[in-house]
PDB file of N, CA, C and O in Angstrom:
ATOM      1  N   MET A   1     -26.168  -5.890  21.737  1.00  0.00           N
ATOM      2  CA  MET A   1     -27.325  -6.096  22.354  1.00  0.00           C
ATOM      3  C   MET A   1     -28.575  -5.273  21.954  1.00  0.00           C
ATOM      4  O   MET A   1     -29.668  -5.789  21.723  1.00  0.00           O
ATOM      5  N   ASP A   2     -28.303  -3.888  21.891  1.00  0.00           N
ATOM      6  CA  ASP A   2     -28.783  -2.783  21.688  1.00  0.00           C
ATOM      7  C   ASP A   2     -28.768  -2.201  20.313  1.00  0.00           C
ATOM      8  O   ASP A   2     -28.490  -1.040  20.014  1.00  0.00           O
ATOM      9  N   LEU A   3     -29.136  -3.256  19.459  1.00  0.00           N
ATOM     10  CA  LEU A   3     -29.032  -2.684  17.906  1.00  0.00           C
ATOM     11  C   LEU A   3     -30.173  -2.018  17.243  1.00  0.00           C
ATOM     12  O   LEU A   3     -31.172  -2.615  16.842  1.00  0.00           O
ATOM     13  N   PRO A   4     -29.984  -0.858  17.160  1.00  0.00           N
ATOM     14  CA  PRO A   4     -31.168  -0.313  15.840  1.00  0.00           C
ATOM     15  C   PRO A   4     -31.913  -1.493  15.491  1.00  0.00           C
ATOM     16  O   PRO A   4     -31.343  -2.584  15.533  1.00  0.00           O
ATOM     17  N   GLU A   5     -33.297  -1.391  15.103  1.00  0.00           N
ATOM     18  CA  GLU A   5     -34.130  -2.179  14.419  1.00  0.00           C
ATOM     19  C   GLU A   5     -33.826  -2.103  12.872  1.00  0.00           C
ATOM     20  O   GLU A   5     -34.252  -3.145  12.375  1.00  0.00           O
ATOM     21  N   HIS A   6     -33.250  -1.274  11.891  1.00  0.00           N
ATOM     22  CA  HIS A   6     -32.843  -0.989  10.774  1.00  0.00           C
ATOM     23  C   HIS A   6     -31.647  -1.784  10.250  1.00  0.00           C
ATOM     24  O   HIS A   6     -31.185  -1.980   9.125  1.00  0.00           O
ATOM     25  N   PHE A   7     -31.310  -2.178  11.517  1.00  0.00           N
ATOM     26  CA  PHE A   7     -29.863  -3.356  11.050  1.00  0.00           C
ATOM     27  C   PHE A   7     -30.159  -4.823  11.339  1.00  0.00           C
ATOM     28  O   PHE A   7     -29.330  -5.733  11.353  1.00  0.00           O
ATOM     29  N   GLY A   8     -31.151  -4.892  11.512  1.00  0.00           N
ATOM     30  CA  GLY A   8     -31.830  -6.427  11.365  1.00  0.00           C
ATOM     31  C   GLY A   8     -31.510  -6.948  12.829  1.00  0.00           C
ATOM     32  O   GLY A   8     -31.386  -6.256  13.840  1.00  0.00           O
ATOM     33  N   SER A   9     -31.397  -8.427  12.705  1.00  0.00           N
ATOM     34  CA  SER A   9     -31.120  -8.967  14.155  1.00  0.00           C
ATOM     35  C   SER A   9     -29.626  -9.118  14.608  1.00  0.00           C
ATOM     36  O   SER A   9     -28.755  -9.264  13.750  1.00  0.00           O
ATOM     37  N   ARG A  10     -29.398  -9.093  15.588  1.00  0.00           N
ATOM     38  CA  ARG A  10     -27.830  -9.190  16.116  1.00  0.00           C
ATOM     39  C   ARG A  10     -26.955 -10.316  15.452  1.00  0.00           C
ATOM     40  O   ARG A  10     -25.784 -10.244  15.080  1.00  0.00           O
ATOM     41  N   LYS A  11     -27.871 -11.427  15.398  1.00  0.00           N
ATOM     42  CA  LYS A  11     -27.242 -12.488  14.620  1.00  0.00           C
ATOM     43  C   LYS A  11     -26.734 -12.261  13.099  1.00  0.00           C
ATOM     44  O   LYS A  11     -25.725 -12.798  12.642  1.00  0.00           O
ATOM     45  N   GLY A  12     -27.542 -11.430  12.419  1.00  0.00           N
ATOM     46  CA  GLY A  12     -27.710 -11.247  11.068  1.00  0.00           C
ATOM     47  C   GLY A  12     -26.399 -10.184  10.650  1.00  0.00           C
ATOM     48  O   GLY A  12     -25.533 -10.415   9.807  1.00  0.00           O
ATOM     49  N   ALA A  13     -26.528  -9.021  11.463  1.00  0.00           N
ATOM     50  CA  ALA A  13     -25.389  -8.003  11.531  1.00  0.00           C
ATOM     51  C   ALA A  13     -24.357  -8.692  12.235  1.00  0.00           C
ATOM     52  O   ALA A  13     -23.344  -8.001  12.133  1.00  0.00           O
ATOM     53  N   HIS A  14     -24.200  -9.390  12.687  1.00  0.00           N
ATOM     54  CA  HIS A  14     -22.358  -9.993  13.182  1.00  0.00           C
ATOM     55  C   HIS A  14     -22.106 -10.906  11.952  1.00  0.00           C
ATOM     56  O   HIS A  14     -21.066 -10.719  11.322  1.00  0.00           O
ATOM     57  N   ASN A  15     -22.942 -11.850  11.565  1.00  0.00           N
ATOM     58  CA  ASN A  15     -22.974 -12.271  10.041  1.00  0.00           C
ATOM     59  C   ASN A  15     -22.252 -11.450   8.988  1.00  0.00           C
ATOM     60  O   ASN A  15     -21.251 -11.711   8.322  1.00  0.00           O
ATOM     61  N   ARG A  16     -22.941 -10.519   9.021  1.00  0.00           N
ATOM     62  CA  ARG A  16     -22.642  -9.616   8.105  1.00  0.00           C
ATOM     63  C   ARG A  16     -21.194  -9.096   8.401  1.00  0.00           C
ATOM     64  O   ARG A  16     -20.218  -9.446   7.738  1.00  0.00           O
ATOM     65  N   LEU A  17     -21.158  -8.435   9.205  1.00  0.00           N
ATOM     66  CA  LEU A  17     -19.733  -7.710   9.463  1.00  0.00           C
ATOM     67  C   LEU A  17     -18.493  -8.558   9.370  1.00  0.00           C
ATOM     68  O   LEU A  17     -17.353  -8.097   9.300  1.00  0.00           O
ATOM     69  N   HIS A  18     -18.801  -9.805   9.376  1.00  0.00           N
ATOM     70  CA  HIS A  18     -17.844 -10.865   9.600  1.00  0.00           C
ATOM     71  C   HIS A  18     -17.382 -11.221   8.149  1.00  0.00           C
ATOM     72  O   HIS A  18     -16.223 -11.315   7.743  1.00  0.00           O
ATOM     73  N   MET A  19     -18.702 -11.422   7.369  1.00  0.00           N
ATOM     74  CA  MET A  19     -18.303 -11.407   5.985  1.00  0.00           C
ATOM     75  C   MET A  19     -17.415 -10.630   5.309  1.00  0.00           C
ATOM     76  O   MET A  19     -16.436 -11.017   4.671  1.00  0.00           O
ATOM     77  N   TRP A  20     -17.776  -9.583   5.468  1.00  0.00           N
ATOM     78  CA  TRP A  20     -17.423  -8.299   5.074  1.00  0.00           C
ATOM     79  C   TRP A  20     -15.494  -8.361   5.480  1.00  0.00           C
ATOM     80  O   TRP A  20     -14.510  -8.308   4.743  1.00  0.00           O
ATOM     81  N   ALA A  21     -15.627  -8.476   6.772  1.00  0.00           N
ATOM     82  CA  ALA A  21     -14.218  -8.783   6.902  1.00  0.00           C
ATOM     83  C   ALA A  21     -13.638  -9.877   6.134  1.00  0.00           C
ATOM     84  O   ALA A  21     -12.526  -9.642   5.663  1.00  0.00           O
ATOM     85  N   ALA A  22     -14.077 -10.865   5.938  1.00  0.00           N
ATOM     86  CA  ALA A  22     -13.298 -12.272   5.154  1.00  0.00           C
ATOM     87  C   ALA A  22     -13.017 -11.709   4.149  1.00  0.00           C
ATOM     88  O   ALA A  22     -11.830 -11.711   3.823  1.00  0.00           O
ATOM     89  N   ASP A  23     -14.113 -10.950   3.206  1.00  0.00           N
ATOM     90  CA  ASP A  23     -14.085 -10.770   1.715  1.00  0.00           C
ATOM     91  C   ASP A  23     -13.630  -9.307   1.645  1.00  0.00           C
ATOM     92  O   ASP A  23     -14.301  -8.602   0.891  1.00  0.00           O
ATOM     93  N   GLY A  24     -12.534  -8.677   2.342  1.00  0.00           N
ATOM     94  CA  GLY A  24     -12.086  -7.645   2.185  1.00  0.00           C
ATOM     95  C   GLY A  24     -12.704  -6.517   2.442  1.00  0.00           C
ATOM     96  O   GLY A  24     -12.001  -5.542   2.709  1.00  0.00           O
ATOM     97  N   THR A  25     -14.116  -6.384   2.424  1.00  0.00           N
ATOM     98  CA  THR A  25     -14.853  -5.051   2.414  1.00  0.00           C
ATOM     99  C   THR A  25     -14.201  -3.811   3.410  1.00  0.00           C
ATOM    100  O   THR A  25     -14.123  -2.627   3.085  1.00  0.00           O
ATOM    101  N   TRP A  26     -13.813  -4.333   4.543  1.00  0.00           N
ATOM    102  CA  TRP A  26     -13.152  -3.131   5.516  1.00  0.00           C
ATOM    103  C   TRP A  26     -12.134  -2.845   5.262  1.00  0.00           C
ATOM    104  O   TRP A  26     -11.708  -1.788   5.727  1.00  0.00           O
ATOM    105  N   GLU A  27     -11.114  -3.826   4.234  1.00  0.00           N
ATOM    106  CA  GLU A  27      -9.822  -3.326   3.703  1.00  0.00           C
ATOM    107  C   GLU A  27      -9.798  -2.216   2.527  1.00  0.00           C
ATOM    108  O   GLU A  27      -8.984  -1.322   2.294  1.00  0.00           O
ATOM    109  N   ARG A  28     -10.875  -2.565   1.935  1.00  0.00           N
ATOM    110  CA  ARG A  28     -11.066  -1.565   0.694  1.00  0.00           C
ATOM    111  C   ARG A  28     -11.771  -0.246   1.088  1.00  0.00           C
ATOM    112  O   ARG A  28     -11.489   0.845   0.592  1.00  0.00           O
ATOM    113  N   LEU A  29     -12.782  -0.471   2.096  1.00  0.00           N
ATOM    114  CA  LEU A  29     -13.134   0.945   2.620  1.00  0.00           C
ATOM    115  C   LEU A  29     -12.304   1.819   3.319  1.00  0.00           C
ATOM    116  O   LEU A  29     -12.406   3.046   3.306  1.00  0.00           O
ATOM    117  N   PHE A  30     -11.488   1.167   3.925  1.00  0.00           N
ATOM    118  CA  PHE A  30     -10.237   1.943   4.751  1.00  0.00           C
ATOM    119  C   PHE A  30      -9.049   2.270   4.125  1.00  0.00           C
ATOM    120  O   PHE A  30      -8.261   3.066   4.635  1.00  0.00           O
ATOM    121  N   THR A  31      -8.794   1.570   2.757  1.00  0.00           N
ATOM    122  CA  THR A  31      -8.116   2.167   1.676  1.00  0.00           C
ATOM    123  C   THR A  31      -8.003   3.339   1.229  1.00  0.00           C
ATOM    124  O   THR A  31      -7.042   4.109   1.219  1.00  0.00           O
ATOM    125  N   ALA A  32      -9.619   3.486   0.650  1.00  0.00           N
ATOM    126  CA  ALA A  32     -10.284   4.246   0.000  1.00  0.00           C
ATOM    127  C   ALA A  32     -10.067   5.558   1.017  1.00  0.00           C
ATOM    128  O   ALA A  32      -9.540   6.570   0.552  1.00  0.00           O
ATOM    129  N   LEU A  33     -10.427   5.519   2.218  1.00  0.00           N
ATOM    130  CA  LEU A  33     -10.670   6.506   3.162  1.00  0.00           C
ATOM    131  C   LEU A  33      -9.294   7.033   3.286  1.00  0.00           C
ATOM    132  O   LEU A  33      -9.156   8.219   3.586  1.00  0.00           O
ATOM    133  N   LEU A  34      -8.235   6.264   3.084  1.00  0.00           N
ATOM    134  CA  LEU A  34      -6.943   6.732   3.713  1.00  0.00           C
ATOM    135  C   LEU A  34      -6.519   7.646   2.325  1.00  0.00           C
ATOM    136  O   LEU A  34      -6.188   8.830   2.250  1.00  0.00           O
ATOM    137  N   ALA A  35      -6.618   6.956   1.619  1.00  0.00           N
ATOM    138  CA  ALA A  35      -6.637   7.693  -0.091  1.00  0.00           C
ATOM    139  C   ALA A  35      -7.017   9.572  -0.336  1.00  0.00           C
ATOM    140  O   ALA A  35      -6.530  10.594  -0.820  1.00  0.00           O
ATOM    141  N   GLN A  36      -8.228   9.060   0.395  1.00  0.00           N
ATOM    142  CA  GLN A  36      -9.447  10.574   0.121  1.00  0.00           C
ATOM    143  C   GLN A  36      -8.575  11.379   0.901  1.00  0.00           C
ATOM    144  O   GLN A  36      -8.085  12.429   0.485  1.00  0.00           O
ATOM    145  N   ALA A  37      -8.333  10.789   2.283  1.00  0.00           N
ATOM    146  CA  ALA A  37      -7.756  11.971   3.266  1.00  0.00           C
ATOM    147  C   ALA A  37      -6.323  12.373   3.076  1.00  0.00           C
ATOM    148  O   ALA A  37      -5.922  13.362   3.689  1.00  0.00           O
ATOM    149  N   ASP A  38      -5.480  11.684   2.260  1.00  0.00           N
ATOM    150  CA  ASP A  38      -4.360  11.833   1.591  1.00  0.00           C
ATOM    151  C   ASP A  38      -4.273  13.035   0.735  1.00  0.00           C
ATOM    152  O   ASP A  38      -3.502  13.991   0.818  1.00  0.00           O
ATOM    153  N   ALA A  39      -5.376  12.751  -0.240  1.00  0.00           N
ATOM    154  CA  ALA A  39      -5.462  13.883  -1.409  1.00  0.00           C
ATOM    155  C   ALA A  39      -5.993  14.884  -0.894  1.00  0.00           C
ATOM    156  O   ALA A  39      -5.720  15.962  -1.422  1.00  0.00           O
ATOM    157  N   GLU A  40      -6.779  14.882   0.111  1.00  0.00           N
ATOM    158  CA  GLU A  40      -7.190  16.197   0.825  1.00  0.00           C
ATOM    159  C   GLU A  40      -6.078  16.840   1.730  1.00  0.00           C
ATOM    160  O   GLU A  40      -6.267  17.964   2.194  1.00  0.00           O
ATOM    161  N   GLY A  41      -5.066  16.231   1.956  1.00  0.00           N
ATOM    162  CA  GLY A  41      -3.970  16.670   2.618  1.00  0.00           C
ATOM    163  C   GLY A  41      -4.289  16.746   4.035  1.00  0.00           C
ATOM    164  O   GLY A  41      -3.631  17.532   4.715  1.00  0.00           O
ATOM    165  N   ASP A  42      -5.447  15.857   4.731  1.00  0.00           N
ATOM    166  CA  ASP A  42      -6.029  15.723   5.996  1.00  0.00           C
ATOM    167  C   ASP A  42      -5.065  14.453   6.687  1.00  0.00           C
ATOM    168  O   ASP A  42      -5.359  14.053   7.813  1.00  0.00           O
ATOM    169  N   LEU A  43      -4.031  13.917   6.022  1.00  0.00           N
ATOM    170  CA  LEU A  43      -3.568  12.324   6.322  1.00  0.00           C
ATOM    171  C   LEU A  43      -2.284  12.908   7.362  1.00  0.00           C
ATOM    172  O   LEU A  43      -1.477  13.681   6.845  1.00  0.00           O
ATOM    173  N   GLU A  44      -2.131  12.578   8.641  1.00  0.00           N
ATOM    174  CA  GLU A  44      -1.337  13.089   9.331  1.00  0.00           C
ATOM    175  C   GLU A  44      -1.018  11.823  10.298  1.00  0.00           C
ATOM    176  O   GLU A  44      -1.994  11.269  10.804  1.00  0.00           O
ATOM    177  N   TRP A  45       0.316  11.314  10.599  1.00  0.00           N
ATOM    178  CA  TRP A  45       0.222  10.056  11.258  1.00  0.00           C
ATOM    179  C   TRP A  45       1.348  10.700  12.341  1.00  0.00           C
ATOM    180  O   TRP A  45       2.399  11.337  12.279  1.00  0.00           O
ATOM    181  N   VAL A  46       0.452  10.126  13.380  1.00  0.00           N
ATOM    182  CA  VAL A  46       1.298  10.667  15.019  1.00  0.00           C
ATOM    183  C   VAL A  46       1.268   9.235  15.726  1.00  0.00           C
ATOM    184  O   VAL A  46       0.251   8.629  16.062  1.00  0.00           O
ATOM    185  N   VAL A  47       2.253   8.925  15.843  1.00  0.00           N
ATOM    186  CA  VAL A  47       2.140   7.192  16.718  1.00  0.00           C
ATOM    187  C   VAL A  47       3.201   7.700  17.922  1.00  0.00           C
ATOM    188  O   VAL A  47       4.270   8.285  17.746  1.00  0.00           O
ATOM    189  N   ALA A  48       2.586   7.299  19.202  1.00  0.00           N
ATOM    190  CA  ALA A  48       3.090   7.158  20.370  1.00  0.00           C
ATOM    191  C   ALA A  48       2.913   6.392  21.061  1.00  0.00           C
ATOM    192  O   ALA A  48       1.760   6.226  21.460  1.00  0.00           O
ATOM    193  N   VAL A  49       4.079   5.477  21.578  1.00  0.00           N
ATOM    194  CA  VAL A  49       3.807   4.218  22.288  1.00  0.00           C
ATOM    195  C   VAL A  49       4.277   4.562  23.889  1.00  0.00           C
ATOM    196  O   VAL A  49       5.118   5.356  24.310  1.00  0.00           O
ATOM    197  N   ASP A  50       3.520   3.777  24.482  1.00  0.00           N
ATOM    198  CA  ASP A  50       3.955   4.443  25.582  1.00  0.00           C
ATOM    199  C   ASP A  50       4.308   2.535  26.216  1.00  0.00           C
ATOM    200  O   ASP A  50       3.449   1.656  26.148  1.00  0.00           O
ATOM    201  N   SER A  51       5.594   2.338  26.722  1.00  0.00           N
ATOM    202  CA  SER A  51       5.874   1.136  26.949  1.00  0.00           C
ATOM    203  C   SER A  51       5.425   0.396  28.158  1.00  0.00           C
ATOM    204  O   SER A  51       5.590  -0.819  28.271  1.00  0.00           O
ATOM    205  N   THR A  52       4.892   1.094  29.005  1.00  0.00           N
ATOM    206  CA  THR A  52       4.275   0.730  30.127  1.00  0.00           C
ATOM    207  C   THR A  52       2.894  -0.106  29.924  1.00  0.00           C
ATOM    208  O   THR A  52       2.454  -0.964  30.690  1.00  0.00           O
ATOM    209  N   ILE A  53       2.311   0.357  28.696  1.00  0.00           N
ATOM    210  CA  ILE A  53       1.225  -0.703  28.311  1.00  0.00           C
ATOM    211  C   ILE A  53       1.229  -1.576  26.871  1.00  0.00           C
ATOM    212  O   ILE A  53       0.264  -2.016  26.246  1.00  0.00           O
ATOM    213  N   VAL A  54       2.425  -1.650  26.625  1.00  0.00           N
ATOM    214  CA  VAL A  54       2.868  -2.349  25.555  1.00  0.00           C
ATOM    215  C   VAL A  54       3.608  -3.965  25.885  1.00  0.00           C
ATOM    216  O   VAL A  54       4.678  -4.027  26.491  1.00  0.00           O
ATOM    217  N   HIS A  55       3.064  -4.905  25.523  1.00  0.00           N
ATOM    218  CA  HIS A  55       3.329  -6.125  26.138  1.00  0.00           C
ATOM    219  C   HIS A  55       3.988  -7.015  24.858  1.00  0.00           C
ATOM    220  O   HIS A  55       3.371  -7.245  23.818  1.00  0.00           O
ATOM    221  N   ALA A  56       5.095  -7.379  25.089  1.00  0.00           N
ATOM    222  CA  ALA A  56       5.788  -8.316  23.746  1.00  0.00           C
ATOM    223  C   ALA A  56       4.990  -9.908  23.915  1.00  0.00           C
ATOM    224  O   ALA A  56       4.601 -10.508  24.917  1.00  0.00           O
ATOM    225  N   HIS A  57       4.966 -10.179  22.770  1.00  0.00           N
ATOM    226  CA  HIS A  57       4.219 -11.933  22.546  1.00  0.00           C
ATOM    227  C   HIS A  57       5.485 -12.682  23.433  1.00  0.00           C
ATOM    228  O   HIS A  57       6.635 -12.365  23.738  1.00  0.00           O
ATOM    229  N   GLN A  58       4.716 -13.699  23.634  1.00  0.00           N
ATOM    230  CA  GLN A  58       5.795 -14.457  24.705  1.00  0.00           C
ATOM    231  C   GLN A  58       6.889 -15.348  24.052  1.00  0.00           C
ATOM    232  O   GLN A  58       7.563 -15.992  24.855  1.00  0.00           O
ATOM    233  N   HIS A  59       7.195 -15.502  22.663  1.00  0.00           N
ATOM    234  CA  HIS A  59       7.791 -15.645  21.949  1.00  0.00           C
ATOM    235  C   HIS A  59       9.221 -14.575  21.748  1.00  0.00           C
ATOM    236  O   HIS A  59      10.405 -14.875  21.596  1.00  0.00           O
ATOM    237  N   ALA A  60       8.599 -13.345  21.814  1.00  0.00           N
ATOM    238  CA  ALA A  60       9.874 -12.348  22.021  1.00  0.00           C
ATOM    239  C   ALA A  60      10.284 -12.377  23.356  1.00  0.00           C
ATOM    240  O   ALA A  60      11.196 -11.599  23.637  1.00  0.00           O
ATOM    241  N   ALA A  61       9.774 -13.178  24.371  1.00  0.00           N
ATOM    242  CA  ALA A  61      10.423 -12.682  25.632  1.00  0.00           C
ATOM    243  C   ALA A  61      11.580 -13.871  26.031  1.00  0.00           C
ATOM    244  O   ALA A  61      12.156 -14.006  27.111  1.00  0.00           O
ATOM    245  N   GLY A  62      11.705 -14.580  24.952  1.00  0.00           N
ATOM    246  CA  GLY A  62      12.766 -15.721  25.250  1.00  0.00           C
ATOM    247  C   GLY A  62      12.402 -17.132  25.551  1.00  0.00           C
ATOM    248  O   GLY A  62      13.068 -18.068  25.992  1.00  0.00           O
ATOM    249  N   ALA A  63      11.321 -17.035  25.238  1.00  0.00           N
ATOM    250  CA  ALA A  63       9.862 -18.465  25.543  1.00  0.00           C
ATOM    251  C   ALA A  63      10.281 -19.760  24.629  1.00  0.00           C
ATOM    252  O   ALA A  63      10.212 -19.696  23.402  1.00  0.00           O
ATOM    253  N   ARG A  64      10.666 -20.794  25.230  1.00  0.00           N
ATOM    254  CA  ARG A  64      10.947 -21.603  24.533  1.00  0.00           C
ATOM    255  C   ARG A  64      10.274 -22.141  22.984  1.00  0.00           C
ATOM    256  O   ARG A  64       9.111 -22.543  22.952  1.00  0.00           O
ATOM    257  N   GLN A  65      11.240 -22.095  21.564  1.00  0.00           N
ATOM    258  CA  GLN A  65      10.391 -22.182  20.316  1.00  0.00           C
ATOM    259  C   GLN A  65       9.893 -23.007  19.592  1.00  0.00           C
ATOM    260  O   GLN A  65       8.991 -22.835  18.771  1.00  0.00           O
ATOM    261  N   LYS A  66      10.753 -24.466  19.995  1.00  0.00           N
ATOM    262  CA  LYS A  66      10.314 -25.915  19.666  1.00  0.00           C
ATOM    263  C   LYS A  66       9.608 -26.705  20.218  1.00  0.00           C
ATOM    264  O   LYS A  66      10.025 -27.716  20.782  1.00  0.00           O
ATOM    265  N   GLY A  67       8.353 -26.340  20.132  1.00  0.00           N
ATOM    266  CA  GLY A  67       7.387 -27.256  20.886  1.00  0.00           C
ATOM    267  C   GLY A  67       6.897 -27.234  22.264  1.00  0.00           C
ATOM    268  O   GLY A  67       6.823 -26.154  22.849  1.00  0.00           O
ATOM    269  N   PRO A  68       6.623 -28.106  22.723  1.00  0.00           N
ATOM    270  CA  PRO A  68       6.070 -27.904  24.327  1.00  0.00           C
ATOM    271  C   PRO A  68       7.478 -28.543  24.900  1.00  0.00           C
ATOM    272  O   PRO A  68       8.217 -29.250  24.215  1.00  0.00           O
ATOM    273  N   ARG A  69       7.702 -28.210  26.150  1.00  0.00           N
ATOM    274  CA  ARG A  69       8.522 -28.675  27.032  1.00  0.00           C
ATOM    275  C   ARG A  69       8.734 -30.101  27.216  1.00  0.00           C
ATOM    276  O   ARG A  69       7.750 -30.750  27.570  1.00  0.00           O
ATOM    277  N   PRO A  70       9.542 -30.547  27.088  1.00  0.00           N
ATOM    278  CA  PRO A  70       9.499 -32.177  27.633  1.00  0.00           C
ATOM    279  C   PRO A  70       9.527 -32.403  28.999  1.00  0.00           C
ATOM    280  O   PRO A  70      10.236 -31.906  29.875  1.00  0.00           O
ATOM    281  N   ALA A  71       8.250 -33.598  29.062  1.00  0.00           N
ATOM    282  CA  ALA A  71       7.768 -33.857  30.469  1.00  0.00           C
ATOM    283  C   ALA A  71       9.035 -34.260  31.614  1.00  0.00           C
ATOM    284  O   ALA A  71      10.209 -34.588  31.446  1.00  0.00           O
ATOM    285  N   SER A  72       8.409 -34.115  32.524  1.00  0.00           N
ATOM    286  CA  SER A  72       9.687 -34.415  33.601  1.00  0.00           C
ATOM    287  C   SER A  72       9.574 -36.084  33.668  1.00  0.00           C
ATOM    288  O   SER A  72       8.617 -36.824  33.440  1.00  0.00           O
ATOM    289  N   ARG A  73      11.173 -36.412  34.143  1.00  0.00           N
ATOM    290  CA  ARG A  73      11.397 -37.763  34.006  1.00  0.00           C
ATOM    291  C   ARG A  73      10.530 -38.472  34.994  1.00  0.00           C
ATOM    292  O   ARG A  73      10.438 -38.011  36.132  1.00  0.00           O
ATOM    293  N   THR A  74       9.928 -39.486  34.673  1.00  0.00           N
ATOM    294  CA  THR A  74       8.998 -40.353  35.697  1.00  0.00           C
ATOM    295  C   THR A  74       9.960 -40.776  36.980  1.00  0.00           C
ATOM    296  O   THR A  74      11.159 -41.028  36.857  1.00  0.00           O
ATOM    297  N   THR A  75       9.416 -40.803  37.916  1.00  0.00           N
ATOM    298  CA  THR A  75      10.651 -41.482  39.392  1.00  0.00           C
ATOM    299  C   THR A  75      10.125 -42.697  39.660  1.00  0.00           C
ATOM    300  O   THR A  75       9.015 -43.021  40.083  1.00  0.00           O
ATOM    301  N   MET A  76      11.318 -43.482  39.275  1.00  0.00           N
ATOM    302  CA  MET A  76      11.185 -45.000  39.524  1.00  0.00           C
ATOM    303  C   MET A  76      11.645 -45.264  40.925  1.00  0.00           C
ATOM    304  O   MET A  76      12.678 -44.879  41.473  1.00  0.00           O
ATOM    305  N   PRO A  77      10.369 -46.224  41.534  1.00  0.00           N
ATOM    306  CA  PRO A  77      10.764 -46.593  42.926  1.00  0.00           C
ATOM    307  C   PRO A  77      12.032 -47.313  43.240  1.00  0.00           C
ATOM    308  O   PRO A  77      12.309 -48.291  42.545  1.00  0.00           O
ATOM    309  N   SER A  78      12.603 -47.057  43.921  1.00  0.00           N
ATOM    310  CA  SER A  78      13.643 -46.840  44.796  1.00  0.00           C
ATOM    311  C   SER A  78      14.003 -48.836  45.241  1.00  0.00           C
ATOM    312  O   SER A  78      13.017 -49.445  45.656  1.00  0.00           O
ATOM    313  N   ASP A  79      15.536 -49.761  45.098  1.00  0.00           N
ATOM    314  CA  ASP A  79      15.449 -50.502  45.761  1.00  0.00           C
ATOM    315  C   ASP A  79      15.750 -50.566  47.508  1.00  0.00           C
ATOM    316  O   ASP A  79      15.766 -51.477  48.336  1.00  0.00           O
ATOM    317  N   ALA A  80      15.918 -49.442  47.541  1.00  0.00           N
ATOM    318  CA  ALA A  80      16.870 -48.907  49.239  1.00  0.00           C
ATOM    319  C   ALA A  80      15.097 -49.048  49.941  1.00  0.00           C
ATOM    320  O   ALA A  80      13.899 -49.014  49.660  1.00  0.00           O
ATOM    321  N   PRO A  81      16.128 -49.226  51.052  1.00  0.00           N
ATOM    322  CA  PRO A  81      14.352 -49.569  52.350  1.00  0.00           C
ATOM    323  C   PRO A  81      13.882 -48.099  52.526  1.00  0.00           C
ATOM    324  O   PRO A  81      14.521 -47.053  52.412  1.00  0.00           O
ATOM    325  N   ALA A  82      12.852 -48.277  52.772  1.00  0.00           N
ATOM    326  CA  ALA A  82      12.011 -47.407  52.861  1.00  0.00           C
ATOM    327  C   ALA A  82      12.265 -46.372  54.447  1.00  0.00           C
ATOM    328  O   ALA A  82      12.053 -46.933  55.523  1.00  0.00           O
ATOM    329  N   ALA A  83      12.641 -45.140  54.432  1.00  0.00           N
ATOM    330  CA  ALA A  83      12.400 -44.451  55.770  1.00  0.00           C
ATOM    331  C   ALA A  83      11.552 -44.260  56.560  1.00  0.00           C
ATOM    332  O   ALA A  83      10.503 -43.711  56.224  1.00  0.00           O
ATOM    333  N   ASP A  84      11.814 -44.710  57.954  1.00  0.00           N
ATOM    334  CA  ASP A  84      10.635 -44.703  58.754  1.00  0.00           C
ATOM    335  C   ASP A  84      10.265 -43.316  59.375  1.00  0.00           C
ATOM    336  O   ASP A  84       9.264 -43.203  60.083  1.00  0.00           O
TER     337      ASP A  84
END
């Protein structure tokens, strides 16, 4: 909401960023920056994963994988007399 005036309207900036994502501009930029950092020897990968904040997708947790669960069977009224 507090975008400097030289970026234009908030909606215009959003549309521009969205178009850059769709046409691959961000990927090309990131690839070029990685290549430059690698050529200069500045690229070092350090990955740390803390399992207390990593969540598995629902399908990784053994959730049903073939479509939605079947609906429960409908209960049919019994011919037995009703309980008092």
